N, CA, C and O of each residue as an XYZ file, in Angstrom:
404
protein
N      21.503     -4.703     12.848
C      21.218     -6.006     12.437
C      20.601     -6.171     11.056
O      19.570     -5.553     10.791
N      21.161     -6.954     10.181
C      20.446     -7.230      8.998
C      19.479     -8.271      9.052
O      19.607     -9.220      9.825
N      18.407     -8.129      8.182
C      17.398     -9.344      8.278
C      17.749    -10.514      7.443
O      18.343    -10.417      6.368
N      17.389    -11.541      7.939
C      17.737    -12.840      7.279
C      16.661    -12.968      6.025
O      15.891    -12.016      5.897
N      16.553    -13.991      5.155
C      15.596    -14.287      4.210
C      14.409    -14.708      4.774
O      13.347    -14.502      4.186
N      14.459    -15.364      6.013
C      13.331    -16.036      6.726
C      12.535    -14.872      7.363
O      11.305    -14.907      7.352
N      13.124    -13.974      7.845
C      12.607    -12.764      8.426
C      12.099    -11.966      7.550
O      11.018    -11.455      7.843
N      12.661    -11.667      6.368
C      12.028    -10.797      5.238
C      10.747    -11.448      4.609
O       9.812    -10.781      4.164
N      10.805    -12.964      4.617
C       9.454    -13.505      4.152
C       8.486    -13.307      5.265
O       7.320    -13.037      4.978
N       8.791    -13.395      6.290
C       7.852    -13.265      7.486
C       7.181    -11.896      7.501
O       5.965    -11.734      7.596
N       8.181    -10.828      7.388
C       7.587     -9.619      7.380
C       6.781     -9.140      6.037
O       5.898     -8.283      6.037
N       7.221     -9.809      4.971
C       6.390     -9.625      3.732
C       4.896    -10.189      4.062
O       3.904     -9.533      3.746
N       4.808    -11.392      4.689
C       3.526    -11.841      5.089
C       2.742    -10.984      5.737
O       1.589    -10.725      5.395
N       3.379    -10.460      6.790
C       2.602     -9.391      7.661
C       2.299     -8.113      7.010
O       1.423     -7.396      7.494
N       2.956     -7.752      5.935
C       2.758     -6.535      5.271
C       1.691     -6.666      4.230
O       1.156     -5.646      3.796
N       1.414     -7.618      3.885
C       0.179     -7.900      2.910
C      -1.165     -7.464      3.307
O      -2.047     -7.254      2.474
N      -1.340     -7.319      4.653
C      -2.574     -6.983      5.288
C      -2.573     -5.384      5.626
O      -3.607     -4.884      6.069
N      -1.495     -4.644      5.432
C      -1.493     -3.406      5.994
C      -1.585     -2.521      4.741
O      -1.211     -2.863      3.619
N      -2.190     -1.206      5.111
C      -2.519     -0.143      4.193
C      -1.241      0.661      3.744
O      -0.267      0.712      4.495
N      -1.243      1.173      2.747
C      -0.143      2.262      2.354
C      -0.343      3.339      3.119
O      -1.446      3.880      3.047
N       0.625      3.859      3.972
C       0.441      5.054      4.750
C       1.497      6.264      4.262
O       1.145      7.433      4.421
N       2.641      5.994      3.736
C       3.563      6.833      3.196
C       3.560      6.871      1.537
O       3.547      5.891      0.791
N       3.575      8.242      1.175
C       3.540      8.631     -0.111
C       4.648      9.440     -0.582
O       4.608     10.619     -0.230
N       5.693      9.052     -1.347
C       6.899      9.950     -1.913
C       6.387     10.498     -3.168
O       6.088      9.748     -4.098
N       6.271     11.759     -3.241
C       5.762     12.642     -4.295
C       6.881     13.456     -4.946
O       8.033     13.023     -4.908
N       6.595     14.600     -5.532
C       7.212     15.375     -6.340
C       8.509     15.956     -5.434
O       9.561     16.279     -5.986
N       8.345     16.034     -4.232
C       9.247     16.801     -3.324
C      10.227     15.697     -2.923
O      11.225     16.034     -2.286
N      10.049     14.485     -3.218
C      11.053     13.653     -2.747
C      10.837     13.303     -1.253
O       9.756     13.434     -0.678
N      12.140     12.777     -0.602
C      11.971     12.456      0.909
C      12.053     13.761      1.692
O      13.205     14.079      1.989
N      11.214     14.479      2.040
C      11.229     15.774      2.796
C      11.278     15.551      4.167
O      11.374     14.445      4.698
N      11.207     16.703      4.766
C      11.324     16.801      6.351
C      10.031     16.114      7.012
O      10.063     15.313      7.947
N       8.877     16.586      6.341
C       7.643     16.142      6.831
C       7.269     14.815      6.563
O       6.584     14.233      7.405
N       7.636     14.184      5.431
C       7.590     12.829      5.058
C       8.438     11.812      6.104
O       7.996     10.775      6.598
N       9.661     12.343      6.289
C      10.586     11.547      7.464
C       9.835     11.640      8.691
O       9.817     10.608      9.361
N       9.263     12.555      9.101
C       8.581     12.797     10.456
C       7.256     11.871     10.426
O       6.943     11.379     11.510
N       6.555     11.619      9.464
C       5.517     10.842      9.216
C       5.932      9.607      9.384
O       5.391      8.980     10.294
N       6.844      9.016      8.680
C       7.398      7.692      8.359
C       7.937      7.357      9.972
O       7.597      6.332     10.562
N       8.729      8.284     10.502
C       9.396      7.772     11.759
C       8.220      7.610     12.784
O       8.185      6.551     13.411
N       7.341      8.470     12.996
C       6.187      8.368     13.819
C       5.492      7.062     13.676
O       5.173      6.450     14.695
N       5.210      6.549     12.414
C       4.400      5.391     11.895
C       5.281      4.085     12.536
O       4.808      3.209     13.260
N       6.745      4.196     12.058
C       7.640      3.159     12.319
C       7.632      2.867     13.931
O       7.723      1.730     14.393
N       7.520      3.963     14.660
C       7.680      3.810     16.240
C       6.353      3.022     16.525
O       6.410      2.003     17.212
N       5.057      3.505     15.974
C       3.778      2.917     16.353
C       3.744      1.796     15.987
O       3.449      0.988     16.868
N       4.004      1.259     14.648
C       3.738     -0.038     14.064
C       4.650     -0.965     13.692
O       4.399     -2.150     13.471
N       5.880     -0.350     13.609
C       7.229     -1.157     13.336
C       7.191     -1.525     11.810
O       8.272     -1.496     11.221
N       6.208     -1.825     11.197
C       6.200     -2.181      9.636
C       5.202     -1.230      9.136
O       4.084     -0.976      9.583
N       5.889     -0.706      8.015
C       5.045      0.315      7.165
C       4.903      0.187      5.815
O       5.938     -0.303      5.364
N       3.953      0.442      4.808
C       4.148      0.367      3.529
C       3.888      1.675      3.014
O       3.090      2.469      3.513
N       4.751      1.917      1.762
C       4.726      3.202      1.108
C       4.632      3.118     -0.394
O       4.665      2.035     -0.978
N       4.534      4.086     -0.907
C       4.504      4.064     -2.343
C       5.027      5.422     -2.925
O       4.677      6.513     -2.475
N       5.879      5.257     -3.945
C       6.419      6.099     -4.765
C       5.376      6.525     -5.855
O       4.776      5.698     -6.542
N       5.204      7.901     -5.962
C       4.374      8.210     -6.971
C       4.901      8.587     -8.203
O       6.095      8.877     -8.283
N       4.084      8.624     -9.288
C       4.665      8.764    -10.681
C       5.539     10.139    -10.874
O       6.533     10.151    -11.602
N       5.097     11.260    -10.181
C       5.668     12.530    -10.153
C       6.894     12.746     -9.434
O       7.499     13.818     -9.424
N       7.304     11.518     -8.728
C       8.556     11.571     -7.842
C       9.835     11.466     -8.650
O       9.927     10.670     -9.584
N      10.885     12.324     -8.262
C      12.187     12.232     -8.939
C      12.967     11.009     -8.824
O      13.992     10.787     -9.469
N      12.399     10.172     -7.915
C      13.144      8.829     -7.332
C      12.625      7.533     -7.873
O      11.409      7.375     -7.983
N      13.223      6.869     -8.117
C      12.532      5.516     -8.439
C      12.105      4.654     -7.212
O      12.871      4.882     -6.276
N      11.307      3.898     -6.949
C      10.771      3.119     -5.998
C      12.086      2.548     -5.033
O      12.132      2.766     -3.822
N      12.944      1.926     -5.640
C      14.280      1.659     -4.882
C      14.809      2.627     -4.233
O      14.956      2.648     -3.011
N      15.165      3.584     -5.093
C      15.925      4.860     -4.439
C      14.954      5.480     -3.302
O      15.323      5.633     -2.138
N      13.884      5.762     -3.700
C      13.005      6.350     -2.508
C      12.811      5.400     -1.184
O      12.703      5.948     -0.087
N      12.770      4.055     -1.291
C      12.770      3.346     -0.163
C      13.947      3.208      0.805
O      13.854      3.065      2.024
N      15.098      3.273      0.060
C      16.391      3.376      0.405
C      16.777      4.474      1.216
O      17.368      4.426      2.295
N      16.327      5.616      0.496
C      16.729      6.831      1.240
C      15.788      7.110      2.435
O      16.199      7.688      3.441
N      14.459      6.667      2.290
C      13.884      6.812      3.517
C      14.231      6.031      4.729
O      14.251      6.459      5.883
N      14.523      4.744      4.290
C      15.177      3.885      5.253
C      16.200      4.373      5.952
O      16.146      4.399      7.181
N      17.230      4.810      5.293
C      18.603      5.550      5.815
C      18.106      6.603      6.891
O      18.473      6.542      8.064
N      17.275      7.539      6.423
C      16.913      8.747      7.389
C      16.092      8.242      8.488
O      16.081      8.953      9.493
N      15.355      7.093      8.514
C      14.554      6.741      9.674
C      15.151      5.548     10.304
O      14.530      5.035     11.234
N      16.317      5.017      9.908
C      17.117      4.016     10.698
C      16.324      2.726     10.628
O      16.332      1.956     11.588
N      15.583      2.443      9.431
C      14.929      1.335      9.224
C      15.385      0.319      8.270
O      16.519      0.558      7.855
N      14.885     -0.664      7.832
C      15.319     -1.412      6.890
C      14.361     -1.773      5.772
O      13.205     -1.953      6.153
N      14.574     -1.908      4.558
C      13.997     -2.041      3.416
C      13.533     -3.573      3.385
O      14.361     -4.462      3.188
N      12.321     -3.816      3.566
C      11.994     -5.309      3.601
C      11.749     -5.959      1.904
O      12.142     -7.017      1.415
N      11.082     -5.032      1.409
C      10.814     -5.497     -0.212
C      10.372     -4.016     -0.806
O       9.915     -3.047     -0.200
N      10.689     -4.198     -2.278
C      10.226     -3.108     -3.241
C       9.840     -3.968     -4.336
O      10.609     -4.651     -5.013
N       8.181     -3.850     -4.492
C       7.548     -4.294     -5.873
C       6.800     -3.395     -6.437
O       5.922     -2.818     -5.795
N       7.055     -3.129     -7.816
C       6.435     -2.122     -8.356
C       7.006     -0.666     -7.942
O       8.192     -0.338     -7.911
N       5.863      0.136     -7.628
C       5.775      1.327     -6.836
C       5.878      1.266     -5.444
O       6.178      2.280     -4.814
N       5.660      0.180     -4.878
C       5.362     -0.003     -3.296
C       6.611     -0.523     -2.766
O       7.409     -1.200     -3.415
N       6.742     -0.160     -1.512
C       7.790     -0.811     -0.715
C       7.367     -0.968      0.785
O       6.402     -0.344      1.226
N       8.102     -1.807      1.547
C       7.773     -2.080      3.044
C       9.058     -1.798      3.741
O      10.113     -2.328      3.392
N       8.950     -0.869      4.832
C      10.057     -0.781      5.904
C       9.740     -1.402      7.189
O       8.621     -1.600      7.661
N      10.935     -1.694      7.711
C      10.719     -2.276      9.195
C      11.656     -1.797     10.056
O      12.827     -1.784      9.677
N      11.354     -1.376     11.211
C      12.033     -0.896     12.457
C      11.826     -1.471     13.500
O      10.612     -1.370     13.677
N      12.327     -2.101     14.435
C      11.866     -2.489     15.982
C      11.700     -1.336     16.621
O      12.492     -0.398     16.533
N      10.464     -1.334     17.431
C      10.320     -0.161     18.156
C      10.571     -0.587     19.710
O      10.468     -1.750     20.100
N      10.900      0.472     20.508
C      11.244      0.045     21.815
C      10.082      0.924     22.730
O      10.220      1.009     23.950
N       9.208      1.409     22.194
C       7.931      2.109     22.775
C       6.905      1.174     23.242
O       6.040      1.529     24.043
N       6.986     -0.167     22.700
C       5.727     -1.029     22.818
C       6.410     -2.014     23.782
O       7.620     -2.229     23.856
N       5.307     -2.645     24.599
C       5.801     -3.704     25.381
C       6.279     -4.902     24.669
O       5.778     -5.104     23.563
N       7.172     -5.741     25.115
C       7.714     -6.754     24.401
C       6.611     -7.817     23.646
O       6.752     -8.203     22.486
N       5.598     -8.170     24.452
C       4.533     -9.019     24.034
C       3.681     -8.356     22.808
O       3.033     -9.146     22.121
N       3.636     -7.097     22.512
C       3.160     -6.461     21.492
C       3.892     -6.151     20.331
O       3.298     -5.593     19.408
N       5.236     -6.459     20.216
C       6.138     -6.230     19.250
C       6.020     -7.360     18.253
O       5.562     -8.454     18.584
N       6.427     -7.092     17.061
C       6.663     -8.089     16.167
C       7.833     -9.013     16.472
O       8.973     -8.560     16.580
N       7.530    -10.430     16.624
C       8.558    -11.167     16.988
C       9.084    -11.799     15.583
O       8.312    -12.325     14.782
N      10.337    -11.699     15.398
C      10.913    -12.235     14.127
C      11.641    -13.603     14.548
O      12.251    -13.777     15.603
N      11.459    -14.536     13.524
C      11.888    -15.653     13.353
C      13.414    -15.708     13.386
O      14.017    -14.745     12.911
N      14.152    -16.802     13.930
C      15.580    -16.698     14.119
C      16.053    -17.481     12.867
O      17.255    -17.628     12.649
């Protein structure tokens, strides 16, 4: 399911308050990074990442590649930071992020 513009706006607002927990460095999108991002998405649904200067990937490329391997969606890319979203099934329904329709 693709996100609508209203849903993206909602997720961008929620992402303002979260810390950057994923960093793409000189190794690009490696196995350990994918595992870390996957675990974080399952626990939080919404994560913020950053592409470091020594990375071979641009911020957009890094975000899209990581989103592809974690089966998540890119919410936004601004400067070197990006936000990914994936609905979790490990949390009770009342604790999940409720997207606007």
